[in-house]
N, C-alpha and C positions, 0 to 999 in steps of 0.2 A: 565770346561778340560784341562785350561793349567796347574792343579796341578798332572796329570798321569804321564806325561813326566817328571817331575821335581822329582816326587817320584820314579820311576825308575833309573832316571839316579844317585839317590841318592843311592837306593838299588845295581848298578853297582859298584860303587864305594866303598860302603861297602864292596863288595864282593872281589873285586880288592886286597884292603888293607888286609882283612882275608887269602886270598890265597897269598900275600905278607908274612903274620905274619905265617903261617903255612910255608913256604919254612925257613924262618929264622930259626925256631924253631927245623926243621930239620937240617938244615946246623950246627945250635949251639950243638945240640946234639951229631949228630954223626961225624961231620967234625972236630968241633973243640974238643969237649970233648972226643967223641971217642968211646961213648956211643952206642951198638946194641942191647941191650935187650928191646924185644918187648915189655914189661911191661911200663918199664921206658919211652920210646918213647910215648907209649899211654897215658900217661898220662900228658906227656909235651904238645901233640897234644890238649889233651882233656882240658888243660887249655886256648889254642887258640880258642876253640869252645867255652866254656863258657863267654870268655870273648868277643865274638864276638854277642853270644846271650844277653848279658849284654848290649852292647850298639848299635846293630842293630835291625833289626825286625825277625819275626821267618823266614822268607824265607832265608833269608841271613842265617840264624843259621844254618838253615838243609842244604843247600847249601854246607855249611863250614864242616858240620860233614861228608857229602859223600865224600867230597873232602880227609879228613884226612882219613877218612876207607881206600879211596883206596891208600892213599901214606902209609899208614900202612901197608897194605896188599901185595903191591909192593915194598915197598924197605926193609921191616924188619919181615916178616912173609916167612919162606920158601916154597918154593922156593923162593930165592929172585931172582927180574925180572921178575915177573910175577902176574897176580891175581890169581894162582891157589894156593889152600891151601891142605897143604899133611898132616898135623897133625891135628885129630879132635881137641884136646884142642885148637890150636890156632883159631878154627870155634866158639869156646863158646868163646874165650879173642875177637874175632872179632864182635861176637853180642854183646856181654858186651859192647864193646866199643860204637856200634852203637846206643844201646838203651839209654845208657847212655846221649850219646851226644846229642841225640833227645829229650829225658825227659827233660834234662837241658836247652836246647835251649826251648823248650814250657814252663817251669816253668818260665822261665825268660823271655819271651816275654810276658805272663801274666803279670808278677808282672810290666812288664814294661807298659802295656797297662793299669792297673789300677792305677800305678801312672799318666799316661799322664790323663786318664778320671779324676782323683782326680785335678789336676791341672787344667784342662778344666773348671771343676765344680768349681772351686774356680774362676776360672777369669771368667766365667758366672758369678756367685753372686757379684763379685765385681763389675762388668759392670753394673748388674742391680740396685745396691744399687746405683753407681754414678749417675744411669739414675733416678733413684726414688729422688735423691739430687737435678738434676738438674730440675725437675718438682718441686719439693718445694721452689725452688729460685726463677720459674715465678711465678710473680705478675699481668704482664699486660695480660688480659682475652684477648685484642684483637688479640694481636701477639702470643697467648699461643700455638696454633697448628703448625704453621710453624716452631716456636722454638722447639717445640717438635720433629718434625720431624727430626730437624738439628741435636737435642742431640741426637737422634737413632743412626743417621748416624754418628756422631762422636765417640759414646761410642762403639759401635761394627763394625768400621771400614767399613763401606759401603758406596762404592762409588755412590749407588742410592737408593732410598728407598721413599716411598711415603704414604699416610696417607688418606685414600679413605673414604669419609663419604658420606652418601645419603641423598640428601637435595633436597625437592622441586621435586620430579622426575628427579634430574640428581644428578651428580658427583663432590663434591667437592675435589679435591687434591692438597694436601700439600706437596712439594716437599722438600727433606732435605740433598740429597745428590749432591756429585760435577757433578753428571751426570741425566738427568731427564728421567724417566719411565711413560710412557703413556700407563696403561693399556686400553682394549677397553672395552667400558661401557656394551657391549653386556655380555662379561666373568665377568664383576663385578657385573651385574644382576643375571646372574645364578648362579655365586659362593654364592653369598648373601641370593636368595632365599634357597637354601639348608640348610643354618643355623640354619632355624628353628625346633623346638623340643627339646625333650631332649637331655642331654649331655651324653655321654660315655667316661670314661676316660683310656686313654691307658697306662698302667704302664711303657710297656717297651720301649716306645717311647716320655712318660711323655707330653702328649697332650690331649687335650679335643677333638680331631678330627676337621674336616672341612677345614682344609689345604690343599689348590688347588694349583697342579703346571701345568700351562700352556704353553703354546711356545708364544713368545714376541719376534718378528724381530729375530737375530740369537742366543738367550739367553730363558733359562727356567725362567719364571716368578713365583715367587710364593707369593702365597695370603693367607695371616695368618686372623684369625676372630679377631675381636677386640670386646670381650664381658663385658656388664656390668651385672654381676650375669649370668644369663641365657640367657638375650636378647643381639643379636649382635646388634651394633650399625655402626659398618663401619670395613674397610680391611686396612690391613698392607701388603703393597706389597714391594718384593724386588727380586732381580736377584742374588743374591750373594749365590754359593752352598754350602759355605765352613759353615754354621750355621747348626744346626740341628732342628728339626723339633720341639722338646723338648724348645729349648731355643728362636724358633722365637714365639713358642706359649707364654712362661712367657714374652718375649715384649710385646707381644700383649694385655695381663694380665694388663702391666704397664701403657702403653698406654690407656687403657680404662679407668686406675685410673685416669690418666692427664687429659682426656676429661671430664670425671664427676667433675673433680677438676676445670677445666676451665669454665665450665657451673655454677656449684656453685659459682667461684668470680665473673661471669658475675652479675648473678641473686643478691650477695651481695652487688655490688657495685650499683646495680639499686634500692637495698632496700635504702642503706644507702643513695642516691640522693633522692629519695621521703620522707626519714624523714628529711634531710635537706630542702627539698622546704615546709616539712610540719613546721618545726622550724624557718624556715624565715618566712614562713606567720604567723605563734602566734608573732615572735615579730615584724612583720610589723605591725601587728594589734594592739598589745600592745604598740609601740610607736606611733602610728598615731593616736590609740584614743586618747592617753594622751595630743600629742602635738594639736588635733583638740579641746579639751575643751577649750583650755586656750582662744585662738583667737574667738570663737563662743561666750564664755562666755562675752566676752570684746566685740563684736560686740552686742550683745543682749543687755547689757545695755548702750551703746552708742543710739543704735535705741529708746529704750524706755526711754533713758532722752531728744531724740530729740522730741520724741511726747509729754513730759511732757511742762506743760505751766513755764511760769516764767525763760527762759533762755535769757541770752543775744544774740547779736551778736558773740561777740567773743566766749561765751561760746559752740555756735551751731557749730561755726566753728572749735572747739577744738575738739569737740564729733564727727563731721564728719571726721576730719584728723584720731581721732584714729581708727576710723571705716575703715577708707582706707587703712590704714597700717595693720590693722591685715586682710582683704581682700586680699592685697597683699600678705601677711605672708601664709593665705589657699592657695593663687595660686600658689606659690612657692611650697609648701608643695605637692601639686597635682601635679605639675611637676616635685618634684622629684620621686614620686611613679610611673609616666608615664615612666619616663627616665629609672629606674630601671626593670619595667615589660618589655622594651624594651630593656635592656641589657641583661636581662634574656634569653629572645627569640631571642637573635641575631638577631635583626630586625633594628638593627642601620646602614645605608648606608649611608659612608659619602661623601659628594658632595664638590669636592675641588674647592676652588676660589683663585685667588691673591689678596691678602688682604696685609697690613701692619701688624705690630706688635700694632701701635699707633689706627688702625680701631679694631683690636680683643678689646685691654684694654678700648676703651671707650666702645662698645657693654657690655661688664662686668660689666661695673659701671653701666650703664644704667638699667642692670637687677638688680640690689642691690643699686639703688639710694637711698632708705629711709635709710638704714643700714648706711649709710655712708655719708648721708646729713651733717651731724655734726660732721665728723671726718676730723683730717686733713691728706691729703693724699700727697705724692710723688711721682710722676710719672713722668716716664724716658722711655720712646717709640719711636723707631724708626719709621718715618714716612718719609723715604725716598727711601725703600728698601722692596720690598713686595716678597711674599712667595705663594706657593700653597697650602691650609689647607682648612679644612672646616670649616668656619667661626662661623656658629652656633655651632657646637660642642665645637671649640675651647673657644670660647667666654664663653659658658655655665660652662668649667671645671673651668676654671680663675675665673668667678663668685662664684663658690662655694668654693675657695680658699681665695676669699678677702672676702667673707661673715664669713668664719672661723676666718680671720684673725679680723674682726669685733667684733664677739663674744667672742672672747677668748684673747683680750687684752685691756688696761684702755680706756675708753674713752676719757682722754688727750694725748694719745699717738699718735705717728704718725705712718700712713701704707705705704708702699714704693712696689709701684708696679713697674716694668721695665720690659721692652720687646725690645729683637733685633736678628736679624736673623744672625747666624754665620757658621760655616763650620759643626756644624753637625745639624742645622736647625733653625725652631723656637724656642727661649728660651724665656719663661715669669717667670718672679719670684714675688714672695708675700712676704713680710716682715714684721711681727710685734714688736711691743716691750713689749709683755706680757710675762707671766711665764716661756712660753720656753716648751719644750716637755719633758717628763720622756722618760730618755733611756731606761727604762726598757720596755716602751709601743711601742717603734719605729716600731716592728714587724707587729703590732697591727693595727696601722694607719686606715688605708684603709678597714679594715675587716666592713662588713656590720655591722649596729648598735651601733659599739664599739663607744665610747666616755671616752675619759681620765678621768682619775679619780680627775684631778685638775677641770674639767671642770664641771661634774656631778651634782654638788650640786648648781652651781652658774650660770650655764648657761641652758636655755634651748635646745632644739633639738632634734633632732631622729638619729641621727647618722650616715645619708645615704649620706651626703656630699660628702667627700671624696670616699667614695667608688662608689658613681657616677663618680666622676671626673675620677678616674683609670678606669671605665667601657668607657666613653667617650673617653678617649685618646687610650685607646688598640683598638677601632674601627677604629683610622683613623692611627695607629701605632706610637702612642707616648707612653711616658712614665711619670710619677710624683714620686717624692718622697720629704718627708719632714727630714729637720734637725735642730740641733740648730746654731742659726747663732751668730758668735763673737759679743761680748757686750751684748749678750741677746735677747732673743726673739726668734720665731720661724721662718724659713723660707721654702716657700715651690716651688718647681722648676717643669717647663714645658718645656719637650722638644718634638718637633715633627720633625722628619727625613723631610726634603726639600731642595731644592735647591734657593737661593733668587735671583733677580733680580734689578735693580734699577728701580724705579717707572717710570722714563722719558723710560726707555726702552720700558716698558709695554704700555705704554699710544702711540707709536710710532704703 
């Protein structure tokens, strides 16, 4: 509605300029050059009419041609100073001038309209292309539809646009403009119900039909069908009157393609998730099956030896100790499987308590006591400052790092374990003096079932330890990373955010 006053004020301005050009032409021809010949004056006025027809609308050009006719008749056709024409030849000249001016104005206006339509069509195609490119660049299926509504609003300069989709007996509305529009659900239901049936293409308006215009507050709301083939899947709502129904129908078609793409992306992501789970399950079975055979075989042999005669007490003790170590190894393996299952199911709920770094280190070493029983340990852990963390999750994560250091470093080297509370929170570190980490494998250290190339042949393991460490720490907001230490060996560091307090303060 605001476009009409603007259009009329522009037409009035163009008409005023045209009348001024007519007056200037008359003054130049008759006043300055002294030419009074009606034919010459008529051609001069015709130039002004043609220029007006080229630069302005048909209505302004016709009004200018009528004014030029009156000027020619009044000032240059005898009797001068009246609108009466005495000579019949002048009637012919006047009618010819009027017809020429009007026909030229119409031809020029038609050319302008075709030019304007061509420019609008090109702009429409460019906007549709940009919208399609926006859709192709959208990869997040969760935010695809809200992002699509924003893309439509931005590409077509819409202050208000909404994508309305029927879901479970209600309507889900995704807003895209600076201003929200809320169509009544009854209007949406009625419009959507009329979309069933065959499609008929309207070539003049470039639309398949089904577009509805409804009053909404103080504006007229346009509802455009969003179709996948012949099936309607939703409605596109806008209150912008500037876009033609053909453009709106084309936008609805692009929106339908985007919706279908979002559904396909979601289904593909779900399929990829299922495939990843299947791959993980296969890798888990293969890894666990391999790791189970060795301890089970050792336990079976040890039990058979214990049942046999002729063993001394020392030999029986050695066999029993071997069986106990392998049972501990089996227990750790099953605990790793349970931890990984809980991490996958997001079933880990941290239970924070105030503990000291020394308490965490002691608990971790107790979990891997058999592995480090004959190793040299350099332990530097703070026992005077407490911090609120989950002691079970943290000590389990640290135990995996200590176990990793024991497996991948020579038995005659020292394993350094440190723990402190600083401004970042609880910081735990485990350093070994083994071969170190391959720089090309640092990005994959914490992947499930991944084992470095240097340890695959020499060390048994499932490759779950570091992945479990990261999962346990993520549950309580911590992080872990590995790097090569200065002087050789690998160093793994744990940081869990928190604020430390002196133990004395906690005891009070």
